N, CA and C atoms as a LAMMPS dump frame, in Angstrom:
ITEM: TIMESTEP
0
ITEM: NUMBER OF ATOMS
531
ITEM: BOX BOUNDS ff ff ff
-5.0000000000000000e+02 5.0000000000000000e+02
-5.0000000000000000e+02 5.0000000000000000e+02
-5.0000000000000000e+02 5.0000000000000000e+02
ITEM: ATOMS id mol type element x y z
1 1 1 N 243.891 -351.04 397.385
2 1 2 C 243.07 -350.226 398.256
3 1 3 C 242.503 -351.065 399.398
4 2 1 N 242.084 -352.284 399.075
5 2 2 C 241.499 -353.157 400.094
6 2 3 C 242.529 -353.499 401.167
7 3 1 N 243.78 -353.759 400.751
8 3 2 C 244.837 -354.068 401.711
9 3 3 C 245.116 -352.867 402.608
10 4 1 N 245.144 -351.692 402.03
11 4 2 C 245.389 -350.478 402.805
12 4 3 C 244.278 -350.271 403.824
13 5 1 N 243.032 -350.458 403.423
14 5 2 C 241.893 -350.312 404.327
15 5 3 C 241.978 -351.321 405.466
16 6 1 N 242.363 -352.553 405.152
17 6 2 C 242.507 -353.593 406.167
18 6 3 C 243.632 -353.231 407.14
19 7 1 N 244.745 -352.711 406.618
20 7 2 C 245.869 -352.306 407.452
21 7 3 C 245.472 -351.178 408.4
22 8 1 N 244.788 -350.168 407.883
23 8 2 C 244.356 -349.042 408.706
24 8 3 C 243.378 -349.517 409.778
25 9 1 N 242.442 -350.383 409.422
26 9 2 C 241.48 -350.917 410.395
27 9 3 C 242.204 -351.668 411.505
28 10 1 N 243.213 -352.461 411.138
29 10 2 C 243.986 -353.211 412.127
30 10 3 C 244.728 -352.26 413.071
31 11 1 N 245.343 -351.215 412.506
32 11 2 C 246.074 -350.243 413.322
33 11 3 C 245.139 -349.495 414.266
34 12 1 N 243.974 -349.107 413.78
35 12 2 C 243.009 -348.414 414.631
36 12 3 C 242.529 -349.316 415.758
37 13 1 N 242.348 -350.592 415.48
38 13 2 C 241.927 -351.536 416.503
39 13 3 C 242.977 -351.632 417.598
40 14 1 N 244.263 -351.679 417.213
41 14 2 C 245.344 -351.743 418.197
42 14 3 C 245.385 -350.477 419.039
43 15 1 N 245.201 -349.318 418.412
44 15 2 C 245.231 -348.048 419.132
45 15 3 C 244.09 -347.982 420.133
46 16 1 N 242.941 -348.544 419.805
47 16 2 C 241.768 -348.478 420.675
48 16 3 C 241.617 -349.671 421.597
49 17 1 N 242.679 -350.477 421.727
50 17 2 C 242.638 -351.638 422.612
51 17 3 C 243.298 -351.279 423.938
52 18 1 N 242.584 -351.411 425.053
53 18 2 C 243.184 -351.113 426.352
54 18 3 C 244.399 -352.002 426.617
55 19 1 N 245.308 -351.519 427.451
56 19 2 C 246.492 -352.269 427.838
57 19 3 C 246.075 -353.628 428.399
58 20 1 N 246.643 -354.725 427.877
59 20 2 C 246.271 -356.043 428.395
60 20 3 C 247.021 -356.37 429.693
61 21 1 N 246.302 -356.947 430.649
62 21 2 C 246.867 -357.354 431.929
63 21 3 C 246.844 -358.872 432.016
64 22 1 N 247.845 -359.447 432.686
65 22 2 C 247.88 -360.906 432.842
66 22 3 C 246.926 -361.324 433.965
67 23 1 N 246.89 -362.609 434.29
68 23 2 C 245.971 -363.14 435.296
69 23 3 C 246.209 -362.53 436.676
70 24 1 N 247.437 -362.092 436.943
71 24 2 C 247.771 -361.476 438.231
72 24 3 C 247.441 -359.983 438.244
73 25 1 N 246.92 -359.451 437.12
74 25 2 C 246.571 -358.036 437.046
75 25 3 C 247.756 -357.138 436.748
76 26 1 N 248.82 -357.695 436.133
77 26 2 C 250.023 -356.919 435.837
78 26 3 C 250.225 -356.776 434.337
79 27 1 N 250.839 -355.653 433.955
80 27 2 C 251.162 -355.406 432.552
81 27 3 C 252.549 -354.775 432.477
82 28 1 N 253.411 -355.37 431.668
83 28 2 C 254.728 -354.789 431.4
84 28 3 C 254.535 -353.567 430.521
85 29 1 N 255.442 -352.618 430.65
86 29 2 C 255.334 -351.38 429.892
87 29 3 C 256.466 -351.278 428.883
88 30 1 N 256.169 -350.721 427.739
89 30 2 C 257.168 -350.566 426.681
90 30 3 C 256.881 -349.266 425.929
91 31 1 N 257.638 -349.021 424.877
92 31 2 C 257.42 -347.842 424.063
93 31 3 C 257.895 -346.559 424.719
94 32 1 N 258.912 -346.644 425.565
95 32 2 C 259.412 -345.469 426.28
96 32 3 C 260.09 -344.5 425.324
97 33 1 N 259.834 -343.205 425.522
98 33 2 C 260.468 -342.164 424.72
99 33 3 C 260.949 -341.055 425.666
100 34 1 N 262.118 -340.467 425.361
101 34 2 C 262.649 -339.418 426.243
102 34 3 C 261.971 -338.078 425.997
103 35 1 N 261.948 -337.248 427.053
104 35 2 C 261.413 -335.899 426.907
105 35 3 C 262.23 -334.936 427.769
106 36 1 N 262.747 -333.897 427.15
107 36 2 C 263.435 -332.824 427.869
108 36 3 C 262.366 -331.892 428.432
109 37 1 N 262.284 -331.824 429.742
110 37 2 C 261.272 -330.984 430.365
111 37 3 C 261.815 -329.605 430.71
112 38 1 N 263.118 -329.501 430.989
113 38 2 C 263.755 -328.222 431.291
114 38 3 C 265.263 -328.421 431.294
115 39 1 N 266.005 -327.412 430.88
116 39 2 C 267.458 -327.516 430.871
117 39 3 C 267.944 -328.446 429.772
118 40 1 N 269.08 -329.1 430.036
119 40 2 C 269.702 -329.959 429.017
120 40 3 C 270.025 -331.358 429.539
121 41 1 N 269.017 -332.12 429.936
122 41 2 C 269.319 -333.495 430.34
123 41 3 C 269.755 -334.316 429.121
124 42 1 N 270.548 -335.346 429.357
125 42 2 C 270.891 -336.266 428.268
126 42 3 C 270.267 -337.621 428.579
127 43 1 N 269.983 -338.374 427.534
128 43 2 C 269.251 -339.633 427.656
129 43 3 C 269.99 -340.753 426.951
130 44 1 N 269.88 -341.954 427.518
131 44 2 C 270.334 -343.148 426.809
132 44 3 C 269.48 -344.324 427.244
133 45 1 N 269.285 -345.231 426.312
134 45 2 C 268.53 -346.462 426.575
135 45 3 C 269.479 -347.624 426.373
136 46 1 N 269.638 -348.436 427.401
137 46 2 C 270.527 -349.594 427.341
138 46 3 C 269.671 -350.857 427.386
139 47 1 N 269.616 -351.62 426.294
140 47 2 C 268.796 -352.838 426.296
141 47 3 C 269.347 -353.886 427.256
142 48 1 N 268.488 -354.805 427.623
143 48 2 C 268.855 -355.905 428.516
144 48 3 C 269.974 -356.72 427.877
145 49 1 N 270.998 -357.05 428.671
146 49 2 C 272.107 -357.895 428.211
147 49 3 C 272.421 -358.919 429.284
148 50 1 N 272.228 -360.188 428.944
149 50 2 C 272.485 -361.251 429.919
150 50 3 C 271.656 -361.041 431.168
151 51 1 N 272.327 -360.986 432.329
152 51 2 C 271.633 -360.771 433.596
153 51 3 C 271.459 -359.298 433.927
154 52 1 N 272.066 -358.405 433.129
155 52 2 C 271.951 -356.968 433.378
156 52 3 C 270.594 -356.471 432.878
157 53 1 N 269.891 -355.685 433.701
158 53 2 C 268.577 -355.196 433.27
159 53 3 C 268.692 -354.151 432.17
160 54 1 N 267.619 -353.979 431.421
161 54 2 C 267.541 -352.87 430.489
162 54 3 C 267.384 -351.591 431.286
163 55 1 N 268.014 -350.515 430.839
164 55 2 C 267.988 -349.272 431.607
165 55 3 C 267.535 -348.087 430.775
166 56 1 N 266.786 -347.216 431.409
167 56 2 C 266.458 -345.904 430.883
168 56 3 C 267.275 -344.93 431.724
169 57 1 N 268.156 -344.183 431.088
170 57 2 C 269.131 -343.346 431.786
171 57 3 C 268.868 -341.875 431.485
172 58 1 N 268.962 -341.036 432.53
173 58 2 C 268.855 -339.583 432.38
174 58 3 C 270.015 -338.974 433.156
175 59 1 N 270.731 -338.027 432.521
176 59 2 C 271.889 -337.401 433.168
177 59 3 C 271.784 -335.882 433.156
178 60 1 N 272.378 -335.287 434.207
179 60 2 C 272.552 -333.838 434.286
180 60 3 C 274.045 -333.597 434.45
181 61 1 N 274.559 -332.58 433.776
182 61 2 C 276.001 -332.32 433.797
183 61 3 C 276.316 -330.913 434.287
184 62 1 N 275.943 -330.618 435.539
185 62 2 C 276.338 -329.359 436.141
186 62 3 C 275.359 -328.218 436.026
187 63 1 N 274.239 -328.411 435.365
188 63 2 C 273.218 -327.365 435.262
189 63 3 C 271.849 -327.997 435.502
190 64 1 N 270.908 -327.178 435.901
191 64 2 C 269.553 -327.646 436.151
192 64 3 C 269.027 -328.442 434.954
193 65 1 N 268.585 -329.672 435.209
194 65 2 C 268.077 -330.531 434.135
195 65 3 C 266.885 -331.333 434.649
196 66 1 N 265.76 -331.194 433.967
197 66 2 C 264.566 -331.975 434.254
198 66 3 C 264.315 -332.818 433.01
199 67 1 N 264.276 -334.122 433.18
200 67 2 C 264.033 -335.001 432.051
201 67 3 C 263.181 -336.179 432.466
202 68 1 N 262.56 -336.803 431.474
203 68 2 C 261.704 -337.94 431.784
204 68 3 C 261.657 -338.915 430.616
205 69 1 N 261.361 -340.157 430.956
206 69 2 C 261.019 -341.179 429.969
207 69 3 C 259.524 -341.367 430.101
208 70 1 N 258.811 -341.457 428.959
209 70 2 C 257.353 -341.51 428.966
210 70 3 C 256.816 -342.583 428.025
211 71 1 N 255.682 -343.134 428.404
212 71 2 C 254.937 -344.027 427.529
213 71 3 C 253.455 -343.764 427.763
214 72 1 N 252.663 -343.96 426.729
215 72 2 C 251.222 -343.731 426.824
216 72 3 C 250.492 -345.052 426.643
217 73 1 N 249.53 -345.299 427.534
218 73 2 C 248.732 -346.53 427.47
219 73 3 C 247.251 -346.176 427.573
220 74 1 N 246.417 -346.987 426.955
221 74 2 C 244.974 -346.84 427.074
222 74 3 C 244.525 -347.718 428.238
223 75 1 N 243.885 -347.089 429.235
224 75 2 C 243.46 -347.823 430.431
225 75 3 C 241.959 -347.745 430.619
226 76 1 N 241.393 -348.839 431.1
227 76 2 C 239.986 -348.87 431.47
228 76 3 C 239.832 -348.223 432.846
229 77 1 N 238.601 -347.896 433.209
230 77 2 C 238.339 -347.34 434.535
231 77 3 C 238.84 -348.312 435.592
232 78 1 N 239.411 -347.785 436.666
233 78 2 C 239.874 -348.632 437.755
234 78 3 C 240.992 -347.991 438.555
235 79 1 N 241.502 -348.787 439.488
236 79 2 C 242.598 -348.394 440.371
237 79 3 C 243.877 -349.04 439.863
238 80 1 N 244.99 -348.28 439.891
239 80 2 C 246.257 -348.775 439.357
240 80 3 C 247.421 -348.397 440.254
241 81 1 N 248.479 -349.199 440.143
242 81 2 C 249.773 -348.875 440.744
243 81 3 C 250.809 -348.929 439.634
244 82 1 N 251.586 -347.873 439.495
245 82 2 C 252.707 -347.799 438.566
246 82 3 C 253.941 -348.096 439.418
247 83 1 N 254.646 -349.188 439.099
248 83 2 C 255.74 -349.682 439.934
249 83 3 C 257.008 -349.832 439.103
250 84 1 N 258.138 -349.542 439.723
251 84 2 C 259.416 -349.75 439.059
252 84 3 C 260.579 -349.421 439.978
253 85 1 N 261.77 -349.84 439.567
254 85 2 C 262.983 -349.586 440.34
255 85 3 C 263.771 -348.436 439.73
256 86 1 N 264.312 -347.586 440.614
257 86 2 C 265.145 -346.461 440.194
258 86 3 C 266.402 -346.439 441.053
259 87 1 N 267.44 -345.837 440.485
260 87 2 C 268.706 -345.694 441.194
261 87 3 C 269.331 -344.374 440.759
262 88 1 N 269.942 -343.659 441.703
263 88 2 C 270.641 -342.43 441.365
264 88 3 C 272.129 -342.607 441.621
265 89 1 N 272.922 -341.834 440.899
266 89 2 C 274.373 -341.863 441.048
267 89 3 C 274.887 -340.428 440.966
268 90 1 N 275.533 -339.955 442.03
269 90 2 C 276.08 -338.606 442.036
270 90 3 C 275.033 -337.519 441.98
271 91 1 N 273.839 -337.789 442.471
272 91 2 C 272.747 -336.811 442.407
273 91 3 C 273.093 -335.571 443.218
274 92 1 N 273.042 -334.422 442.544
275 92 2 C 273.181 -333.128 443.2
276 92 3 C 271.979 -332.297 442.813
277 93 1 N 271.424 -331.61 443.814
278 93 2 C 270.244 -330.782 443.582
279 93 3 C 270.629 -329.357 443.934
280 94 1 N 270.958 -328.58 442.908
281 94 2 C 271.364 -327.192 443.104
282 94 3 C 270.194 -326.293 443.455
283 95 1 N 270.485 -325.039 443.831
284 95 2 C 269.431 -324.107 444.254
285 95 3 C 268.414 -323.768 443.157
286 96 1 N 268.79 -323.956 441.894
287 96 2 C 267.843 -323.646 440.811
288 96 3 C 266.892 -324.802 440.501
289 97 1 N 267.067 -325.939 441.199
290 97 2 C 266.221 -327.116 440.964
291 97 3 C 265.07 -327.133 441.963
292 98 1 N 263.863 -327.16 441.453
293 98 2 C 262.671 -327.25 442.298
294 98 3 C 262.299 -328.713 442.477
295 99 1 N 262.169 -329.147 443.712
296 99 2 C 261.747 -330.519 444.027
297 99 3 C 262.587 -331.54 443.268
298 100 1 N 263.877 -331.595 443.542
299 100 2 C 264.781 -332.508 442.849
300 100 3 C 264.643 -333.945 443.298
301 101 1 N 265.172 -334.857 442.476
302 101 2 C 265.176 -336.276 442.767
303 101 3 C 264.609 -337.085 441.615
304 102 1 N 264.06 -338.248 441.94
305 102 2 C 263.442 -339.124 440.951
306 102 3 C 262.046 -339.515 441.43
307 103 1 N 261.192 -339.835 440.47
308 103 2 C 259.844 -340.282 440.82
309 103 3 C 259.215 -341.024 439.654
310 104 1 N 258.154 -341.738 439.944
311 104 2 C 257.225 -342.279 438.956
312 104 3 C 255.931 -341.51 439.173
313 105 1 N 255.261 -341.159 438.078
314 105 2 C 254.002 -340.416 438.202
315 105 3 C 253.233 -340.52 436.894
316 106 1 N 252.066 -339.89 436.851
317 106 2 C 251.326 -339.761 435.61
318 106 3 C 251.475 -338.317 435.137
319 107 1 N 251.405 -338.113 433.839
320 107 2 C 251.524 -336.775 433.274
321 107 3 C 250.432 -335.881 433.847
322 108 1 N 250.801 -334.652 434.161
323 108 2 C 249.847 -333.711 434.723
324 108 3 C 249.933 -333.614 436.233
325 109 1 N 250.469 -334.614 436.881
326 109 2 C 250.641 -334.603 438.341
327 109 3 C 251.816 -333.695 438.663
328 110 1 N 251.604 -332.667 439.437
329 110 2 C 252.664 -331.706 439.745
330 110 3 C 253.214 -331.852 441.154
331 111 1 N 252.577 -332.644 442.001
332 111 2 C 253.018 -332.722 443.389
333 111 3 C 253.472 -334.129 443.793
334 112 1 N 253.859 -334.948 442.832
335 112 2 C 254.332 -336.291 443.171
336 112 3 C 255.58 -336.184 444.042
337 113 1 N 255.686 -337.038 445.027
338 113 2 C 256.826 -337.025 445.939
339 113 3 C 258.092 -337.462 445.208
340 114 1 N 259.167 -336.701 445.381
341 114 2 C 260.45 -336.999 444.757
342 114 3 C 261.325 -337.753 445.755
343 115 1 N 262.037 -338.751 445.279
344 115 2 C 262.964 -339.527 446.105
345 115 3 C 264.367 -338.992 445.852
346 116 1 N 265.069 -338.61 446.91
347 116 2 C 266.4 -338.037 446.761
348 116 3 C 267.505 -338.99 447.187
349 117 1 N 267.147 -340.075 447.863
350 117 2 C 268.152 -341.031 448.326
351 117 3 C 267.869 -342.396 447.713
352 118 1 N 268.482 -342.661 446.554
353 118 2 C 268.277 -343.939 445.867
354 118 3 C 269.609 -344.435 445.31
355 119 1 N 270.651 -344.445 446.17
356 119 2 C 271.967 -344.919 445.737
357 119 3 C 271.91 -346.406 445.381
358 120 1 N 271.038 -347.136 446.044
359 120 2 C 270.785 -348.549 445.726
360 120 3 C 269.473 -348.604 444.946
361 121 1 N 269.237 -349.726 444.247
362 121 2 C 267.966 -349.868 443.537
363 121 3 C 266.837 -349.718 444.534
364 122 1 N 265.918 -348.81 444.246
365 122 2 C 264.808 -348.485 445.126
366 122 3 C 263.502 -348.678 444.367
367 123 1 N 262.582 -349.428 444.944
368 123 2 C 261.283 -349.648 444.302
369 123 3 C 260.366 -348.476 444.617
370 124 1 N 259.838 -347.865 443.562
371 124 2 C 258.906 -346.751 443.69
372 124 3 C 257.523 -347.233 443.273
373 125 1 N 256.501 -346.728 443.954
374 125 2 C 255.117 -347.075 443.622
375 125 3 C 254.281 -345.808 443.596
376 126 1 N 253.537 -345.645 442.535
377 126 2 C 252.653 -344.49 442.386
378 126 3 C 251.238 -345.008 442.151
379 127 1 N 250.306 -344.609 443.009
380 127 2 C 248.914 -345.057 442.911
381 127 3 C 248.058 -343.989 442.231
382 128 1 N 247.149 -344.44 441.362
383 128 2 C 246.235 -343.5 440.732
384 128 3 C 244.972 -344.237 440.313
385 129 1 N 243.941 -343.469 440.012
386 129 2 C 242.686 -344.069 439.554
387 129 3 C 242.258 -343.422 438.244
388 130 1 N 241.527 -344.205 437.473
389 130 2 C 240.971 -343.769 436.19
390 130 3 C 239.454 -343.828 436.318
391 131 1 N 238.768 -342.691 436.222
392 131 2 C 237.308 -342.715 436.346
393 131 3 C 236.612 -343.311 435.12
394 132 1 N 237.294 -343.278 433.976
395 132 2 C 236.725 -343.814 432.73
396 132 3 C 237.881 -344.213 431.816
397 133 1 N 237.579 -344.976 430.763
398 133 2 C 238.627 -345.381 429.84
399 133 3 C 239.237 -344.137 429.185
400 134 1 N 240.584 -344.095 429.194
401 134 2 C 241.287 -342.954 428.592
402 134 3 C 242.76 -343.297 428.431
403 135 1 N 243.435 -342.523 427.577
404 135 2 C 244.882 -342.628 427.461
405 135 3 C 245.517 -342.011 428.697
406 136 1 N 246.574 -342.657 429.181
407 136 2 C 247.307 -342.129 430.328
408 136 3 C 248.79 -342.17 429.99
409 137 1 N 249.469 -341.044 430.199
410 137 2 C 250.908 -340.982 429.973
411 137 3 C 251.608 -341.233 431.303
412 138 1 N 252.453 -342.276 431.331
413 138 2 C 253.217 -342.639 432.523
414 138 3 C 254.61 -342.046 432.404
415 139 1 N 255.153 -341.556 433.534
416 139 2 C 256.382 -340.774 433.521
417 139 3 C 257.391 -341.313 434.537
418 140 1 N 258.643 -341.529 434.088
419 140 2 C 259.793 -341.818 434.954
420 140 3 C 260.62 -340.538 434.929
421 141 1 N 260.666 -339.798 436.025
422 141 2 C 261.207 -338.441 436.005
423 141 3 C 262.461 -338.274 436.849
424 142 1 N 263.367 -337.407 436.364
425 142 2 C 264.597 -337.016 437.066
426 142 3 C 264.682 -335.502 437.07
427 143 1 N 265.044 -334.934 438.238
428 143 2 C 265.288 -333.502 438.362
429 143 3 C 266.56 -333.335 439.184
430 144 1 N 267.569 -332.699 438.609
431 144 2 C 268.814 -332.473 439.329
432 144 3 C 269.704 -331.501 438.594
433 145 1 N 270.826 -331.163 439.23
434 145 2 C 271.797 -330.282 438.593
435 145 3 C 273.06 -331.045 438.207
436 146 1 N 273.221 -332.241 438.758
437 146 2 C 274.352 -333.083 438.4
438 146 3 C 274.001 -334.523 438.764
439 147 1 N 274.623 -335.467 438.07
440 147 2 C 274.408 -336.873 438.368
441 147 3 C 273.493 -337.534 437.36
442 148 1 N 273.043 -338.721 437.744
443 148 2 C 272.172 -339.445 436.824
444 148 3 C 271.168 -340.306 437.568
445 149 1 N 270.115 -340.636 436.852
446 149 2 C 269.093 -341.556 437.342
447 149 3 C 268.967 -342.679 436.336
448 150 1 N 268.78 -343.877 436.848
449 150 2 C 268.529 -345.046 436.001
450 150 3 C 267.211 -345.662 436.443
451 151 1 N 266.428 -346.076 435.456
452 151 2 C 265.179 -346.785 435.716
453 151 3 C 265.317 -348.161 435.082
454 152 1 N 265.043 -349.216 435.851
455 152 2 C 265.129 -350.599 435.384
456 152 3 C 263.894 -350.888 434.524
457 153 1 N 264.09 -350.961 433.202
458 153 2 C 262.977 -351.161 432.268
459 153 3 C 262.194 -352.426 432.592
460 154 1 N 262.901 -353.483 432.968
461 154 2 C 262.241 -354.761 433.218
462 154 3 C 261.34 -354.73 434.455
463 155 1 N 261.574 -353.768 435.358
464 155 2 C 260.764 -353.677 436.573
465 155 3 C 259.559 -352.754 436.405
466 156 1 N 259.541 -351.956 435.356
467 156 2 C 258.451 -350.997 435.168
468 156 3 C 257.184 -351.725 434.728
469 157 1 N 256.149 -351.608 435.548
470 157 2 C 254.895 -352.286 435.226
471 157 3 C 253.728 -351.53 435.824
472 158 1 N 252.57 -351.859 435.325
473 158 2 C 251.325 -351.321 435.834
474 158 3 C 250.554 -352.483 436.444
475 159 1 N 250.034 -352.258 437.627
476 159 2 C 249.246 -353.278 438.322
477 159 3 C 247.831 -352.739 438.502
478 160 1 N 246.863 -353.493 437.999
479 160 2 C 245.463 -353.094 438.194
480 160 3 C 245.011 -353.669 439.532
481 161 1 N 244.641 -352.803 440.462
482 161 2 C 244.241 -353.263 441.788
483 161 3 C 242.728 -353.37 441.932
484 162 1 N 241.994 -352.706 441.032
485 162 2 C 240.539 -352.766 441.054
486 162 3 C 240.013 -352.308 439.7
487 163 1 N 238.916 -352.871 439.269
488 163 2 C 238.294 -352.44 438.012
489 163 3 C 237.293 -351.322 438.26
490 164 1 N 237.226 -350.857 439.507
491 164 2 C 236.328 -349.768 439.862
492 164 3 C 237.156 -348.607 440.365
493 165 1 N 236.94 -347.441 439.817
494 165 2 C 237.681 -346.251 440.235
495 165 3 C 237.124 -345.703 441.532
496 166 1 N 237.998 -345.039 442.301
497 166 2 C 237.551 -344.348 443.51
498 166 3 C 236.692 -343.162 443.101
499 167 1 N 235.911 -342.65 444.037
500 167 2 C 235.098 -341.468 443.732
501 167 3 C 235.987 -340.299 443.314
502 168 1 N 235.422 -339.372 442.568
503 168 2 C 236.139 -338.177 442.127
504 168 3 C 236.727 -337.469 443.335
505 169 1 N 237.932 -336.914 443.15
506 169 2 C 238.586 -336.193 444.229
507 169 3 C 239.549 -337.067 445.018
508 170 1 N 239.71 -338.314 444.624
509 170 2 C 240.636 -339.188 445.341
510 170 3 C 242.06 -338.71 445.132
511 171 1 N 242.916 -339.01 446.075
512 171 2 C 244.293 -338.527 445.989
513 171 3 C 245.201 -339.561 445.343
514 172 1 N 246.343 -339.07 444.872
515 172 2 C 247.367 -339.908 444.281
516 172 3 C 248.557 -339.876 445.212
517 173 1 N 249.179 -341.027 445.455
518 173 2 C 250.302 -341.05 446.397
519 173 3 C 251.461 -341.849 445.824
520 174 1 N 252.646 -341.581 446.361
521 174 2 C 253.84 -342.328 446.028
522 174 3 C 254.246 -343.063 447.277
523 175 1 N 254.266 -344.378 447.254
524 175 2 C 254.706 -345.162 448.386
525 175 3 C 256.218 -345.259 448.355
526 176 1 N 256.845 -345.03 449.468
527 176 2 C 258.296 -345.167 449.546
528 176 3 C 258.628 -346.527 450.12
529 177 1 N 259.8 -347.059 449.753
530 177 2 C 260.185 -348.376 450.259
531 177 3 C 260.303 -348.387 451.761
């Protein structure tokens, strides 16, 4: 019983520990899981091999498909940038697709700018603020009717730009390369 109690206490401590940032204010992200948001996207995760980056892959095969890779992190109040590289191949956005392309965003954001031209690796940046400590779900999203999107796992990171959040009502933006 004592070991079980110690194990549970340790697990709860990990769950309630904010994401650690290095001296430069950066944190690598892990624990990605796929989510079908609409239609029938397919997913694959390719681990890093040699010089090839690890990839999070989402595909659409001729029908409207919205899919995302997601991870949840506990963040302290402050300003953040969610950064990573994405690439599309054969992206087609049919008439049934609303706001097609790829993006990085936080869960709940419905108006994040979608990138439709990413034939080469393209760095995406999404800025947001946290008014108080809370869990935040980060999203690598694809919307299309055909083609695929790849996200470079090794490039996905969170950068803390300030330990103070902007006033309520601040906007969230996606910086394009």
